[in-house]
PLY file of the C-alpha trace (Angstrom):
ply
format ascii 1.0
element vertex 423
property float x
property float y
property float z
element edge 422
property int vertex1
property int vertex2
end_header
-1.91 -4.40 -36.92
-3.77 -7.49 -35.68
-3.45 -10.87 -33.67
-4.84 -14.01 -35.29
-5.50 -17.08 -33.75
-3.85 -20.23 -35.85
-6.69 -23.08 -36.33
-8.18 -24.99 -38.79
-8.78 -23.69 -42.53
-12.69 -23.26 -42.04
-11.86 -20.60 -39.51
-10.92 -18.43 -42.68
-13.62 -16.41 -43.73
-14.26 -15.26 -39.98
-10.21 -14.59 -40.27
-10.60 -12.50 -43.52
-13.69 -11.02 -42.15
-11.40 -9.78 -38.93
-8.70 -8.68 -41.60
-11.26 -6.42 -43.43
-12.18 -4.92 -40.31
-9.01 -2.79 -40.41
-6.87 -3.99 -37.66
-7.18 -5.71 -33.89
-10.42 -5.55 -32.17
-10.34 -4.33 -29.13
-12.54 -4.58 -25.81
-14.74 -1.82 -25.36
-15.42 0.11 -22.28
-18.23 1.85 -20.89
-16.80 5.68 -21.60
-15.29 6.01 -25.01
-13.04 9.14 -23.16
-11.97 7.28 -20.71
-9.98 3.67 -20.18
-8.52 1.91 -22.50
-8.51 -1.67 -23.31
-6.97 -4.53 -21.43
-3.28 -4.76 -21.58
-1.99 -8.15 -22.95
-0.13 -9.58 -20.59
0.23 -12.99 -21.63
3.50 -14.59 -21.32
4.22 -15.57 -25.12
7.15 -15.76 -26.22
7.28 -13.17 -30.11
8.62 -12.93 -32.80
8.27 -10.69 -35.48
8.93 -8.96 -38.59
8.41 -12.41 -40.75
8.35 -11.35 -44.32
6.27 -13.89 -46.07
5.37 -14.15 -50.18
3.57 -16.87 -50.87
1.45 -18.37 -54.00
-1.97 -20.67 -53.84
-5.04 -22.22 -55.69
-6.88 -19.34 -53.81
-6.16 -16.31 -51.64
-7.46 -18.79 -48.47
-4.75 -21.43 -49.48
-1.76 -18.85 -49.92
-2.54 -17.49 -46.75
-2.75 -20.56 -44.98
0.14 -21.26 -46.92
2.04 -17.93 -45.86
0.55 -18.89 -42.01
2.52 -22.31 -42.11
5.55 -20.86 -43.67
5.55 -17.81 -40.83
5.19 -19.89 -37.70
8.16 -22.42 -39.09
10.86 -19.47 -39.80
9.17 -18.08 -36.47
10.43 -21.66 -34.36
14.06 -21.32 -36.50
14.40 -17.74 -35.19
13.27 -18.36 -31.99
15.29 -21.27 -31.42
18.51 -19.45 -32.25
17.18 -16.89 -29.89
17.15 -18.98 -27.19
20.53 -20.16 -28.11
19.72 -23.81 -29.87
21.29 -23.12 -32.63
17.45 -23.24 -34.86
15.74 -26.11 -36.57
12.12 -27.15 -36.94
9.15 -29.31 -36.22
6.53 -31.07 -37.30
3.42 -28.66 -38.87
1.10 -30.37 -35.92
3.88 -29.51 -33.20
3.94 -26.19 -34.57
0.29 -25.72 -34.56
-0.22 -26.92 -30.85
3.02 -24.22 -29.77
1.58 -21.28 -31.39
-0.64 -19.13 -29.45
-1.24 -16.72 -32.67
-0.08 -14.28 -35.35
0.59 -11.23 -35.63
-0.60 -9.21 -38.96
2.02 -6.58 -39.35
1.04 -6.34 -42.74
-0.60 -8.43 -45.36
-1.90 -7.77 -48.78
-3.86 -10.95 -49.89
-4.56 -11.64 -54.45
-6.44 -13.82 -56.00
-3.75 -16.66 -55.40
-0.73 -14.85 -53.86
-0.43 -13.49 -50.23
2.51 -10.93 -49.31
2.64 -10.14 -46.10
4.96 -8.83 -42.49
4.26 -11.32 -39.98
4.79 -12.32 -36.25
4.08 -15.36 -34.58
3.57 -15.82 -30.09
4.80 -19.10 -29.14
3.33 -20.67 -25.64
6.13 -19.74 -23.22
4.99 -23.08 -21.07
5.22 -25.23 -24.09
7.98 -23.65 -26.29
10.03 -23.58 -23.24
9.99 -27.03 -22.63
11.30 -27.67 -25.72
14.04 -25.30 -25.87
14.98 -26.53 -22.12
13.92 -22.93 -20.99
11.85 -22.39 -17.70
8.61 -20.84 -18.15
9.00 -18.60 -15.46
11.40 -16.49 -16.49
13.59 -13.62 -13.85
11.54 -10.37 -13.44
11.90 -7.29 -11.69
9.51 -6.31 -9.20
6.08 -4.99 -10.20
6.20 -1.41 -11.31
3.34 0.60 -11.98
2.87 2.18 -14.89
1.88 5.56 -15.90
1.96 6.77 -19.34
2.23 10.77 -19.91
1.46 12.01 -23.51
2.21 16.22 -23.94
-0.11 16.82 -26.91
-0.73 20.70 -27.39
1.12 21.79 -24.67
-1.30 19.74 -22.39
0.09 17.00 -20.33
-2.42 14.02 -19.77
-2.17 10.92 -17.48
-4.95 8.83 -17.45
-7.68 11.71 -16.99
-9.08 10.68 -20.42
-7.63 7.69 -23.17
-4.47 9.00 -25.20
-3.15 7.17 -27.94
-0.15 6.96 -26.02
-1.87 4.90 -23.53
-3.04 2.76 -26.60
0.29 1.98 -27.64
1.50 0.65 -24.12
-2.05 -1.73 -23.79
-0.70 -2.97 -27.42
2.47 -3.84 -26.39
3.13 -7.54 -25.25
5.69 -7.83 -22.50
6.09 -11.56 -22.43
9.55 -11.07 -23.67
10.29 -7.91 -20.85
12.17 -8.79 -18.04
10.17 -5.57 -16.41
7.04 -6.45 -15.05
4.58 -3.87 -16.05
1.29 -3.02 -13.69
-0.80 -1.23 -16.34
-3.89 0.22 -15.33
-6.80 0.46 -17.46
-8.06 4.18 -16.78
-10.91 3.52 -15.00
-12.52 4.15 -11.62
-9.90 6.57 -9.32
-7.36 6.07 -12.18
-7.82 9.60 -13.69
-7.31 11.31 -9.59
-4.38 9.16 -8.83
-2.24 8.63 -11.90
-1.74 12.03 -13.38
1.49 14.47 -13.94
1.15 16.00 -11.00
1.56 12.66 -8.81
4.61 11.66 -11.23
6.00 14.84 -9.84
5.48 14.29 -6.25
8.52 13.25 -4.66
6.39 12.29 -1.20
6.77 8.78 -0.65
4.26 8.34 1.85
1.80 9.24 -0.67
3.88 7.56 -3.35
3.67 4.12 -0.75
-0.51 4.53 -0.94
-0.72 4.75 -4.40
1.56 1.48 -5.02
-0.42 -0.06 -2.82
-3.39 0.31 -4.24
-2.05 -1.54 -7.66
0.15 -4.07 -6.01
3.06 -2.48 -7.17
6.53 -1.46 -5.44
7.95 1.09 -8.10
6.71 3.21 -10.51
7.98 3.72 -14.29
6.86 7.23 -16.16
7.52 6.58 -19.71
6.76 10.16 -21.40
5.93 11.65 -24.95
5.84 14.99 -26.50
4.05 15.05 -29.83
5.01 18.09 -31.78
2.84 18.64 -35.36
4.19 20.10 -38.25
1.10 20.67 -39.67
-2.71 19.20 -39.88
-2.10 16.21 -41.39
1.72 16.57 -41.83
4.50 14.80 -40.08
4.78 14.21 -36.04
7.99 14.10 -34.38
7.66 12.60 -30.70
9.84 13.18 -28.41
10.43 9.86 -25.57
11.64 9.85 -22.16
11.82 7.04 -20.00
11.41 8.09 -16.02
11.94 5.81 -12.88
11.23 6.53 -9.29
9.03 8.84 -7.16
12.14 11.25 -7.92
11.06 11.21 -11.67
14.74 10.83 -12.78
15.37 10.18 -16.32
16.70 6.75 -17.86
16.82 7.34 -21.50
15.36 9.77 -23.84
15.39 9.85 -27.94
13.28 11.38 -30.66
11.40 9.55 -33.46
9.22 11.09 -36.54
6.72 9.84 -39.18
5.73 11.29 -42.14
2.17 11.43 -42.08
-0.47 11.83 -39.46
-1.74 8.75 -40.24
1.25 7.04 -38.99
0.94 7.99 -35.71
0.61 4.60 -33.91
3.46 3.22 -35.76
5.66 5.65 -33.91
4.48 5.58 -30.79
4.61 1.62 -30.73
8.20 2.21 -32.29
8.82 4.36 -28.84
7.32 1.85 -26.53
9.43 -0.50 -27.99
12.76 1.50 -27.48
11.80 2.44 -23.72
10.84 -1.15 -22.91
14.69 -1.81 -24.41
15.94 1.19 -22.19
13.98 0.07 -18.70
15.75 -3.66 -19.18
19.05 -2.13 -20.02
18.67 -0.18 -16.76
17.49 -3.08 -14.58
20.70 -5.61 -15.60
22.88 -2.48 -14.85
21.00 -2.06 -11.42
19.59 1.41 -12.40
16.24 0.39 -11.59
16.71 -1.00 -7.68
13.65 -0.04 -5.80
13.88 3.48 -3.45
13.70 2.45 0.43
11.61 5.16 1.05
8.90 2.99 -0.78
9.43 0.30 1.22
6.45 -0.87 3.11
6.34 0.22 6.84
5.10 -1.96 9.26
2.48 0.09 11.60
3.69 -0.27 15.46
0.73 -1.96 17.14
-0.75 -0.11 19.77
-1.56 -2.18 22.86
-4.98 -2.44 23.68
-6.03 -1.36 26.97
-7.27 -4.18 29.23
-9.29 -3.17 31.99
-8.02 -5.20 35.07
-10.37 -5.42 37.76
-9.67 -4.16 41.12
-9.55 -6.73 43.56
-11.66 -6.17 47.06
-9.83 -6.69 50.11
-11.56 -7.01 53.09
-10.86 -4.60 55.83
-10.14 -6.65 59.58
-11.98 -4.51 62.41
-10.30 -7.05 64.57
-11.87 -7.82 67.92
-12.40 -4.47 69.23
-14.20 -3.14 65.56
-10.55 -1.26 64.94
-8.83 -1.49 61.12
-6.31 -4.72 61.46
-3.14 -5.40 59.69
-4.99 -6.95 56.80
-6.53 -3.48 56.11
-6.54 -2.18 52.15
-3.67 0.07 51.07
-5.48 1.97 49.13
-6.56 4.24 51.91
-7.43 7.77 51.97
-6.46 11.14 53.05
-8.19 13.01 55.82
-8.09 16.00 57.05
-8.73 16.51 60.93
-9.47 19.48 62.59
-8.48 19.76 66.42
-8.53 22.21 69.72
-5.27 22.96 70.44
-4.59 25.21 73.10
-0.89 24.54 74.15
1.74 23.19 72.11
1.36 19.83 73.92
-2.05 19.15 72.50
-0.57 19.84 68.71
1.94 17.09 69.48
-0.08 14.60 72.22
-3.01 15.01 68.80
-0.36 13.58 66.58
0.58 10.77 68.70
-2.48 9.97 69.63
-4.05 9.52 66.00
-0.63 7.95 65.04
-1.05 5.14 67.38
-4.56 3.97 65.27
-3.65 0.96 63.58
-4.06 1.85 60.05
-2.43 5.35 59.93
0.61 5.65 57.86
1.01 9.55 58.86
-0.51 12.39 61.06
1.47 15.99 59.94
-0.01 19.17 61.13
-0.13 21.29 58.11
-1.75 24.65 59.82
-0.87 25.32 63.44
-3.28 27.39 65.88
-2.05 27.60 69.55
-5.23 28.25 71.08
-7.03 27.87 68.36
-8.04 25.26 66.12
-5.19 23.40 64.15
-5.38 21.37 61.09
-3.72 17.78 60.61
-3.49 15.59 57.44
-3.93 12.12 58.35
-2.62 9.29 55.39
-5.62 6.46 56.82
-5.42 3.19 54.97
-8.84 2.53 55.24
-12.53 5.05 54.64
-12.77 7.92 56.93
-15.42 6.27 58.45
-13.64 3.44 60.06
-11.11 6.14 61.15
-13.94 7.79 62.92
-15.22 4.77 64.95
-11.91 4.22 65.92
-11.59 7.95 67.42
-14.85 7.87 69.23
-13.71 3.82 70.27
-10.74 6.12 72.38
-12.72 8.89 74.23
-13.04 11.28 71.15
-15.92 13.01 70.12
-16.41 13.43 66.21
-18.11 14.99 63.53
-17.40 14.65 60.09
-18.12 15.68 56.46
-16.67 13.70 53.74
-13.34 13.14 54.33
-12.79 16.05 57.38
-12.91 15.17 61.19
-13.65 17.50 63.48
-12.37 16.26 66.89
-13.01 16.74 70.11
-11.80 15.37 73.48
-14.09 13.46 75.83
-17.37 15.68 74.15
-16.51 18.69 75.99
-17.27 21.81 74.26
-14.15 24.20 76.26
-11.29 24.92 74.66
-9.60 25.82 77.73
-10.85 22.95 80.36
-10.20 20.42 77.42
-7.60 17.60 78.42
-4.70 17.19 76.28
-4.94 13.70 74.42
-2.34 11.30 75.21
-0.39 8.56 73.11
-1.54 5.62 75.06
-4.71 3.93 73.29
-7.78 4.22 75.99
-9.48 1.02 75.06
0 1
1 2
2 3
3 4
4 5
5 6
6 7
7 8
8 9
9 10
10 11
11 12
12 13
13 14
14 15
15 16
16 17
17 18
18 19
19 20
20 21
21 22
22 23
23 24
24 25
25 26
26 27
27 28
28 29
29 30
30 31
31 32
32 33
33 34
34 35
35 36
36 37
37 38
38 39
39 40
40 41
41 42
42 43
43 44
44 45
45 46
46 47
47 48
48 49
49 50
50 51
51 52
52 53
53 54
54 55
55 56
56 57
57 58
58 59
59 60
60 61
61 62
62 63
63 64
64 65
65 66
66 67
67 68
68 69
69 70
70 71
71 72
72 73
73 74
74 75
75 76
76 77
77 78
78 79
79 80
80 81
81 82
82 83
83 84
84 85
85 86
86 87
87 88
88 89
89 90
90 91
91 92
92 93
93 94
94 95
95 96
96 97
97 98
98 99
99 100
100 101
101 102
102 103
103 104
104 105
105 106
106 107
107 108
108 109
109 110
110 111
111 112
112 113
113 114
114 115
115 116
116 117
117 118
118 119
119 120
120 121
121 122
122 123
123 124
124 125
125 126
126 127
127 128
128 129
129 130
130 131
131 132
132 133
133 134
134 135
135 136
136 137
137 138
138 139
139 140
140 141
141 142
142 143
143 144
144 145
145 146
146 147
147 148
148 149
149 150
150 151
151 152
152 153
153 154
154 155
155 156
156 157
157 158
158 159
159 160
160 161
161 162
162 163
163 164
164 165
165 166
166 167
167 168
168 169
169 170
170 171
171 172
172 173
173 174
174 175
175 176
176 177
177 178
178 179
179 180
180 181
181 182
182 183
183 184
184 185
185 186
186 187
187 188
188 189
189 190
190 191
191 192
192 193
193 194
194 195
195 196
196 197
197 198
198 199
199 200
200 201
201 202
202 203
203 204
204 205
205 206
206 207
207 208
208 209
209 210
210 211
211 212
212 213
213 214
214 215
215 216
216 217
217 218
218 219
219 220
220 221
221 222
222 223
223 224
224 225
225 226
226 227
227 228
228 229
229 230
230 231
231 232
232 233
233 234
234 235
235 236
236 237
237 238
238 239
239 240
240 241
241 242
242 243
243 244
244 245
245 246
246 247
247 248
248 249
249 250
250 251
251 252
252 253
253 254
254 255
255 256
256 257
257 258
258 259
259 260
260 261
261 262
262 263
263 264
264 265
265 266
266 267
267 268
268 269
269 270
270 271
271 272
272 273
273 274
274 275
275 276
276 277
277 278
278 279
279 280
280 281
281 282
282 283
283 284
284 285
285 286
286 287
287 288
288 289
289 290
290 291
291 292
292 293
293 294
294 295
295 296
296 297
297 298
298 299
299 300
300 301
301 302
302 303
303 304
304 305
305 306
306 307
307 308
308 309
309 310
310 311
311 312
312 313
313 314
314 315
315 316
316 317
317 318
318 319
319 320
320 321
321 322
322 323
323 324
324 325
325 326
326 327
327 328
328 329
329 330
330 331
331 332
332 333
333 334
334 335
335 336
336 337
337 338
338 339
339 340
340 341
341 342
342 343
343 344
344 345
345 346
346 347
347 348
348 349
349 350
350 351
351 352
352 353
353 354
354 355
355 356
356 357
357 358
358 359
359 360
360 361
361 362
362 363
363 364
364 365
365 366
366 367
367 368
368 369
369 370
370 371
371 372
372 373
373 374
374 375
375 376
376 377
377 378
378 379
379 380
380 381
381 382
382 383
383 384
384 385
385 386
386 387
387 388
388 389
389 390
390 391
391 392
392 393
393 394
394 395
395 396
396 397
397 398
398 399
399 400
400 401
401 402
402 403
403 404
404 405
405 406
406 407
407 408
408 409
409 410
410 411
411 412
412 413
413 414
414 415
415 416
416 417
417 418
418 419
419 420
420 421
421 422
């Protein structure tokens, strides 16, 4: 089968050369074993199966007349199919509307042309005359993964197959299904294979579908059985849908010769497309909620908050004032406690110092050295200065203060601190 552009008679020599080449000229890829020709995604209306038998003064004239008749018949068939009751248009109008002639089969004689043709009409131009919107309602984008099983081996896009070629040839302009057909190059061989079609995990499917701009997946599958080399071929076709590989329809076709494989597969593609369209109209191709795009949760970016430095008001006598910072520190105070009253007196004396929130004895030793934990709103050096101003002898090591009253080293003669500040 080949596609021809209908223009002026001067281009018939090139058209005849294309016919002699044996069919549709496909774009080539770098690796002949991987990748298929770009899929025909044109939006043209297609009318096929037009029988032509016409004579002329020469082969070129007969063929040109046959194409003219084909586009007239094609327009009549398209008009009836779109509910407009048939009719015809001038050849000049049809020439501007026809985007291609599909040669399904043809026989060219010296002055006779017998063929089975198809005609492609521009959707925009034909739709404006027929009163049909050029933008037809279609499904959401469906990633299409053709799987061919031949000789017991299932092949997706790992290498080029006749089943992939059949899907690339198929024109989807008249289909309500929006097929996304990969070319089989790049990462397609790794992502689109039988293993992926049998993997139900929605998370990975979302990643794959996002790579191809699709929202759902279709898996048309064919299993080929050859009776003998060069003999009949039986094809078991399956139309599957979704990450769960749900079966939509299944049927079997057969051809008598091996060289008719392309005819078998083209017929299978057409019937599978019809099955998918019927399922779409019946709601059977509704999207899987598990494949819906999941909006990522935005993680707030940590922002450094500047620390406000509040100056410490030391007051007139060098002691912390009411504006002292509240960040504070926990200070360990060691003090000689010869009697129980000296413990209470030391706690009271410390609590009387401005900025001290609490003073609690954590280790009691009557007649020895007791330990107090002091919560203070300023630096330990400030507390040391306040204690020395009240007559205490203070030695410091980090956040630990060792205090004695009046600088006396003797434990027994040390006076008991009072809870009144001494200026």
